[in-house]
PDB file of N, CA, C and O in Angstrom:
ATOM      1  N   UNK A   1      95.102 122.491  86.854  1.00  0.00           N
ATOM      2  CA  UNK A   1      96.322 122.946  87.731  1.00  0.00           C
ATOM      3  C   UNK A   1      95.915 124.447  88.023  1.00  0.00           C
ATOM      4  O   UNK A   1      95.025 124.911  87.310  1.00  0.00           O
ATOM      5  N   UNK A   2      96.452 125.219  88.956  1.00  0.00           N
ATOM      6  CA  UNK A   2      96.332 126.546  89.140  1.00  0.00           C
ATOM      7  C   UNK A   2      97.478 127.066  89.022  1.00  0.00           C
ATOM      8  O   UNK A   2      98.443 126.317  89.173  1.00  0.00           O
ATOM      9  N   UNK A   3      97.675 128.296  88.762  1.00  0.00           N
ATOM     10  CA  UNK A   3      98.817 129.364  88.414  1.00  0.00           C
ATOM     11  C   UNK A   3      99.914 129.137  89.323  1.00  0.00           C
ATOM     12  O   UNK A   3     101.042 128.892  88.896  1.00  0.00           O
ATOM     13  N   UNK A   4      99.515 129.236  91.141  1.00  0.00           N
ATOM     14  CA  UNK A   4     100.399 129.030  91.750  1.00  0.00           C
ATOM     15  C   UNK A   4     101.412 127.740  91.823  1.00  0.00           C
ATOM     16  O   UNK A   4     102.593 127.750  92.169  1.00  0.00           O
ATOM     17  N   UNK A   5     100.528 126.513  91.355  1.00  0.00           N
ATOM     18  CA  UNK A   5     101.263 125.368  91.542  1.00  0.00           C
ATOM     19  C   UNK A   5     102.017 125.510  89.996  1.00  0.00           C
ATOM     20  O   UNK A   5     103.208 125.216  90.103  1.00  0.00           O
ATOM     21  N   UNK A   6     101.765 125.755  89.070  1.00  0.00           N
ATOM     22  CA  UNK A   6     102.380 125.888  87.877  1.00  0.00           C
ATOM     23  C   UNK A   6     103.855 126.468  88.059  1.00  0.00           C
ATOM     24  O   UNK A   6     104.941 125.899  87.947  1.00  0.00           O
ATOM     25  N   UNK A   7     103.579 127.613  88.335  1.00  0.00           N
ATOM     26  CA  UNK A   7     104.866 128.378  89.150  1.00  0.00           C
ATOM     27  C   UNK A   7     105.830 127.769  89.691  1.00  0.00           C
ATOM     28  O   UNK A   7     106.985 127.705  89.269  1.00  0.00           O
ATOM     29  N   UNK A   8     105.221 127.120  91.013  1.00  0.00           N
ATOM     30  CA  UNK A   8     106.011 126.153  91.543  1.00  0.00           C
ATOM     31  C   UNK A   8     106.909 124.888  91.219  1.00  0.00           C
ATOM     32  O   UNK A   8     107.971 124.541  91.734  1.00  0.00           O
ATOM     33  N   UNK A   9     106.175 124.315  90.226  1.00  0.00           N
ATOM     34  CA  UNK A   9     106.690 123.295  89.253  1.00  0.00           C
ATOM     35  C   UNK A   9     107.918 123.725  88.552  1.00  0.00           C
ATOM     36  O   UNK A   9     109.039 123.217  88.514  1.00  0.00           O
ATOM     37  N   UNK A  10     107.369 124.911  87.944  1.00  0.00           N
ATOM     38  CA  UNK A  10     108.438 126.038  87.003  1.00  0.00           C
ATOM     39  C   UNK A  10     109.702 125.826  87.867  1.00  0.00           C
ATOM     40  O   UNK A  10     110.515 124.928  87.649  1.00  0.00           O
ATOM     41  N   UNK A  11     109.781 126.574  88.695  1.00  0.00           N
ATOM     42  CA  UNK A  11     110.381 126.650  89.800  1.00  0.00           C
ATOM     43  C   UNK A  11     111.587 125.429  90.101  1.00  0.00           C
ATOM     44  O   UNK A  11     112.816 125.465  90.160  1.00  0.00           O
ATOM     45  N   UNK A  12     110.621 124.407  90.247  1.00  0.00           N
ATOM     46  CA  UNK A  12     111.642 122.971  90.749  1.00  0.00           C
ATOM     47  C   UNK A  12     112.147 122.669  89.313  1.00  0.00           C
ATOM     48  O   UNK A  12     113.339 122.366  89.263  1.00  0.00           O
ATOM     49  N   UNK A  13     111.531 122.691  88.235  1.00  0.00           N
ATOM     50  CA  UNK A  13     112.477 122.407  87.270  1.00  0.00           C
ATOM     51  C   UNK A  13     113.404 122.973  86.734  1.00  0.00           C
ATOM     52  O   UNK A  13     114.208 122.379  86.016  1.00  0.00           O
ATOM     53  N   UNK A  14     113.460 124.428  87.031  1.00  0.00           N
ATOM     54  CA  UNK A  14     114.506 125.070  86.644  1.00  0.00           C
ATOM     55  C   UNK A  14     115.761 124.724  87.426  1.00  0.00           C
ATOM     56  O   UNK A  14     116.874 124.721  86.901  1.00  0.00           O
ATOM     57  N   UNK A  15     115.463 124.336  89.127  1.00  0.00           N
ATOM     58  CA  UNK A  15     116.509 123.943  90.059  1.00  0.00           C
ATOM     59  C   UNK A  15     117.106 122.855  89.606  1.00  0.00           C
ATOM     60  O   UNK A  15     118.335 122.843  89.544  1.00  0.00           O
ATOM     61  N   UNK A  16     116.425 121.852  89.245  1.00  0.00           N
ATOM     62  CA  UNK A  16     116.864 120.601  88.783  1.00  0.00           C
ATOM     63  C   UNK A  16     117.634 120.809  87.440  1.00  0.00           C
ATOM     64  O   UNK A  16     118.532 119.975  87.327  1.00  0.00           O
ATOM     65  N   UNK A  17     117.558 121.590  86.494  1.00  0.00           N
ATOM     66  CA  UNK A  17     118.155 121.975  85.365  1.00  0.00           C
ATOM     67  C   UNK A  17     119.591 122.602  85.692  1.00  0.00           C
ATOM     68  O   UNK A  17     120.679 122.212  85.266  1.00  0.00           O
ATOM     69  N   UNK A  18     119.309 123.729  86.602  1.00  0.00           N
ATOM     70  CA  UNK A  18     120.731 124.248  87.202  1.00  0.00           C
ATOM     71  C   UNK A  18     121.597 123.312  87.644  1.00  0.00           C
ATOM     72  O   UNK A  18     122.717 123.082  87.190  1.00  0.00           O
ATOM     73  N   UNK A  19     121.054 122.782  88.533  1.00  0.00           N
ATOM     74  CA  UNK A  19     121.763 121.422  89.252  1.00  0.00           C
ATOM     75  C   UNK A  19     122.880 120.517  88.166  1.00  0.00           C
ATOM     76  O   UNK A  19     124.061 120.203  88.315  1.00  0.00           O
ATOM     77  N   UNK A  20     121.914 120.282  87.056  1.00  0.00           N
ATOM     78  CA  UNK A  20     122.168 119.377  86.278  1.00  0.00           C
ATOM     79  C   UNK A  20     123.751 120.018  85.437  1.00  0.00           C
ATOM     80  O   UNK A  20     124.831 119.460  85.243  1.00  0.00           O
ATOM     81  N   UNK A  21     123.276 121.337  85.112  1.00  0.00           N
ATOM     82  CA  UNK A  21     123.878 122.302  84.176  1.00  0.00           C
ATOM     83  C   UNK A  21     125.556 121.942  85.081  1.00  0.00           C
ATOM     84  O   UNK A  21     126.623 121.711  84.512  1.00  0.00           O
ATOM     85  N   UNK A  22     125.354 121.988  86.365  1.00  0.00           N
ATOM     86  CA  UNK A  22     126.763 122.469  87.139  1.00  0.00           C
ATOM     87  C   UNK A  22     127.470 121.063  86.860  1.00  0.00           C
ATOM     88  O   UNK A  22     128.676 121.037  87.106  1.00  0.00           O
ATOM     89  N   UNK A  23     126.980 120.086  86.459  1.00  0.00           N
ATOM     90  CA  UNK A  23     127.545 118.767  86.130  1.00  0.00           C
ATOM     91  C   UNK A  23     128.181 118.610  84.865  1.00  0.00           C
ATOM     92  O   UNK A  23     129.124 117.830  84.735  1.00  0.00           O
ATOM     93  N   UNK A  24     127.614 119.478  83.663  1.00  0.00           N
ATOM     94  CA  UNK A  24     128.653 119.502  82.393  1.00  0.00           C
ATOM     95  C   UNK A  24     129.800 119.806  82.602  1.00  0.00           C
ATOM     96  O   UNK A  24     130.258 120.505  83.506  1.00  0.00           O
ATOM     97  N   UNK A  25     130.478 119.118  81.490  1.00  0.00           N
ATOM     98  CA  UNK A  25     131.869 119.775  81.294  1.00  0.00           C
ATOM     99  C   UNK A  25     132.122 121.352  80.566  1.00  0.00           C
ATOM    100  O   UNK A  25     133.056 122.113  80.821  1.00  0.00           O
ATOM    101  N   UNK A  26     131.320 121.515  79.871  1.00  0.00           N
ATOM    102  CA  UNK A  26     131.048 122.937  79.584  1.00  0.00           C
ATOM    103  C   UNK A  26     129.690 123.590  79.992  1.00  0.00           C
ATOM    104  O   UNK A  26     128.709 123.547  79.249  1.00  0.00           O
ATOM    105  N   UNK A  27     129.686 124.240  81.295  1.00  0.00           N
ATOM    106  CA  UNK A  27     129.069 124.552  81.930  1.00  0.00           C
ATOM    107  C   UNK A  27     128.069 125.878  81.100  1.00  0.00           C
ATOM    108  O   UNK A  27     128.681 126.655  80.367  1.00  0.00           O
ATOM    109  N   UNK A  28     126.649 126.037  81.267  1.00  0.00           N
ATOM    110  CA  UNK A  28     125.880 126.499  80.656  1.00  0.00           C
ATOM    111  C   UNK A  28     126.187 127.931  80.855  1.00  0.00           C
ATOM    112  O   UNK A  28     125.902 128.837  80.072  1.00  0.00           O
ATOM    113  N   UNK A  29     126.813 128.037  82.014  1.00  0.00           N
ATOM    114  CA  UNK A  29     127.153 129.921  82.185  1.00  0.00           C
ATOM    115  C   UNK A  29     128.071 130.002  81.437  1.00  0.00           C
ATOM    116  O   UNK A  29     128.075 131.010  80.730  1.00  0.00           O
ATOM    117  N   UNK A  30     128.971 129.222  81.302  1.00  0.00           N
ATOM    118  CA  UNK A  30     129.897 129.716  80.272  1.00  0.00           C
ATOM    119  C   UNK A  30     129.406 130.342  78.831  1.00  0.00           C
ATOM    120  O   UNK A  30     130.127 131.049  78.126  1.00  0.00           O
ATOM    121  N   UNK A  31     128.222 130.008  78.553  1.00  0.00           N
ATOM    122  CA  UNK A  31     127.709 130.512  77.107  1.00  0.00           C
ATOM    123  C   UNK A  31     127.215 132.040  77.209  1.00  0.00           C
ATOM    124  O   UNK A  31     126.571 132.675  76.373  1.00  0.00           O
ATOM    125  N   UNK A  32     127.688 132.449  78.446  1.00  0.00           N
ATOM    126  CA  UNK A  32     127.210 133.806  78.531  1.00  0.00           C
ATOM    127  C   UNK A  32     128.665 134.748  78.602  1.00  0.00           C
ATOM    128  O   UNK A  32     128.657 135.975  78.698  1.00  0.00           O
ATOM    129  N   UNK A  33     129.829 133.953  78.538  1.00  0.00           N
ATOM    130  CA  UNK A  33     130.958 134.707  78.053  1.00  0.00           C
ATOM    131  C   UNK A  33     130.858 135.266  76.758  1.00  0.00           C
ATOM    132  O   UNK A  33     130.908 136.489  76.629  1.00  0.00           O
ATOM    133  N   UNK A  34     130.727 134.543  75.816  1.00  0.00           N
ATOM    134  CA  UNK A  34     131.055 134.894  74.619  1.00  0.00           C
ATOM    135  C   UNK A  34     129.745 136.405  74.191  1.00  0.00           C
ATOM    136  O   UNK A  34     130.124 137.261  73.392  1.00  0.00           O
ATOM    137  N   UNK A  35     128.553 136.497  74.717  1.00  0.00           N
ATOM    138  CA  UNK A  35     127.926 137.640  74.326  1.00  0.00           C
ATOM    139  C   UNK A  35     128.217 138.715  75.582  1.00  0.00           C
ATOM    140  O   UNK A  35     127.610 139.786  75.550  1.00  0.00           O
ATOM    141  N   UNK A  36     128.960 138.492  76.471  1.00  0.00           N
ATOM    142  CA  UNK A  36     129.563 139.640  77.578  1.00  0.00           C
ATOM    143  C   UNK A  36     128.679 139.544  78.581  1.00  0.00           C
ATOM    144  O   UNK A  36     128.465 140.536  79.279  1.00  0.00           O
ATOM    145  N   UNK A  37     128.079 138.440  78.798  1.00  0.00           N
ATOM    146  CA  UNK A  37     127.382 137.920  80.093  1.00  0.00           C
ATOM    147  C   UNK A  37     126.252 139.070  80.360  1.00  0.00           C
ATOM    148  O   UNK A  37     125.946 139.565  81.445  1.00  0.00           O
ATOM    149  N   UNK A  38     125.757 139.334  79.160  1.00  0.00           N
ATOM    150  CA  UNK A  38     124.450 140.295  79.343  1.00  0.00           C
ATOM    151  C   UNK A  38     124.578 141.752  79.859  1.00  0.00           C
ATOM    152  O   UNK A  38     123.631 142.387  80.323  1.00  0.00           O
ATOM    153  N   UNK A  39     125.824 142.210  79.733  1.00  0.00           N
ATOM    154  CA  UNK A  39     126.207 143.436  79.964  1.00  0.00           C
ATOM    155  C   UNK A  39     125.375 144.277  79.041  1.00  0.00           C
ATOM    156  O   UNK A  39     124.723 145.276  79.345  1.00  0.00           O
ATOM    157  N   UNK A  40     125.516 143.643  77.721  1.00  0.00           N
ATOM    158  CA  UNK A  40     124.660 144.934  76.461  1.00  0.00           C
ATOM    159  C   UNK A  40     123.029 144.236  76.666  1.00  0.00           C
ATOM    160  O   UNK A  40     122.670 143.158  76.193  1.00  0.00           O
ATOM    161  N   UNK A  41     122.583 144.733  77.109  1.00  0.00           N
ATOM    162  CA  UNK A  41     121.078 144.565  77.013  1.00  0.00           C
ATOM    163  C   UNK A  41     120.361 144.555  75.335  1.00  0.00           C
ATOM    164  O   UNK A  41     119.512 143.815  74.838  1.00  0.00           O
ATOM    165  N   UNK A  42     120.843 145.287  74.983  1.00  0.00           N
ATOM    166  CA  UNK A  42     120.271 145.639  73.548  1.00  0.00           C
ATOM    167  C   UNK A  42     120.599 144.385  72.560  1.00  0.00           C
ATOM    168  O   UNK A  42     120.060 144.377  71.453  1.00  0.00           O
ATOM    169  N   UNK A  43     121.400 143.412  72.906  1.00  0.00           N
ATOM    170  CA  UNK A  43     121.738 142.044  72.272  1.00  0.00           C
ATOM    171  C   UNK A  43     120.572 141.241  72.690  1.00  0.00           C
ATOM    172  O   UNK A  43     120.283 140.220  72.066  1.00  0.00           O
ATOM    173  N   UNK A  44     119.911 141.622  73.666  1.00  0.00           N
ATOM    174  CA  UNK A  44     118.980 140.510  73.612  1.00  0.00           C
ATOM    175  C   UNK A  44     117.607 140.947  73.677  1.00  0.00           C
ATOM    176  O   UNK A  44     116.812 140.279  74.339  1.00  0.00           O
ATOM    177  N   UNK A  45     117.246 141.942  73.095  1.00  0.00           N
ATOM    178  CA  UNK A  45     115.823 142.778  72.804  1.00  0.00           C
ATOM    179  C   UNK A  45     115.657 141.908  71.750  1.00  0.00           C
ATOM    180  O   UNK A  45     116.611 141.505  71.084  1.00  0.00           O
ATOM    181  N   UNK A  46     114.170 141.495  71.491  1.00  0.00           N
ATOM    182  CA  UNK A  46     113.537 140.789  70.274  1.00  0.00           C
ATOM    183  C   UNK A  46     113.578 142.131  68.785  1.00  0.00           C
ATOM    184  O   UNK A  46     112.975 143.200  68.878  1.00  0.00           O
ATOM    185  N   UNK A  47     114.215 141.819  67.829  1.00  0.00           N
ATOM    186  CA  UNK A  47     113.890 142.939  66.880  1.00  0.00           C
ATOM    187  C   UNK A  47     112.991 142.719  66.064  1.00  0.00           C
ATOM    188  O   UNK A  47     112.551 143.651  65.391  1.00  0.00           O
ATOM    189  N   UNK A  48     112.453 141.304  65.916  1.00  0.00           N
ATOM    190  CA  UNK A  48     111.359 141.024  64.938  1.00  0.00           C
ATOM    191  C   UNK A  48     109.957 141.706  65.327  1.00  0.00           C
ATOM    192  O   UNK A  48     108.954 141.750  64.615  1.00  0.00           O
ATOM    193  N   UNK A  49     110.110 142.201  66.556  1.00  0.00           N
ATOM    194  CA  UNK A  49     108.489 142.891  66.779  1.00  0.00           C
ATOM    195  C   UNK A  49     107.428 141.718  67.106  1.00  0.00           C
ATOM    196  O   UNK A  49     106.232 141.974  67.242  1.00  0.00           O
ATOM    197  N   UNK A  50     107.850 140.664  67.200  1.00  0.00           N
ATOM    198  CA  UNK A  50     106.556 139.906  67.602  1.00  0.00           C
ATOM    199  C   UNK A  50     106.711 138.951  69.052  1.00  0.00           C
ATOM    200  O   UNK A  50     105.751 138.304  69.471  1.00  0.00           O
TER     201      UNK A  50
END
């Protein structure tokens, strides 16, 4: 499989996952409310160095 086809496959998978998340009672986008919806970028920076 080429890199381009892998990218297209990954994009298709995420599109399907996003559509499924819209049907869940507690939508996955709600998980961003607790950590401030990504406004504080330092909360998402790896701290272990790996």
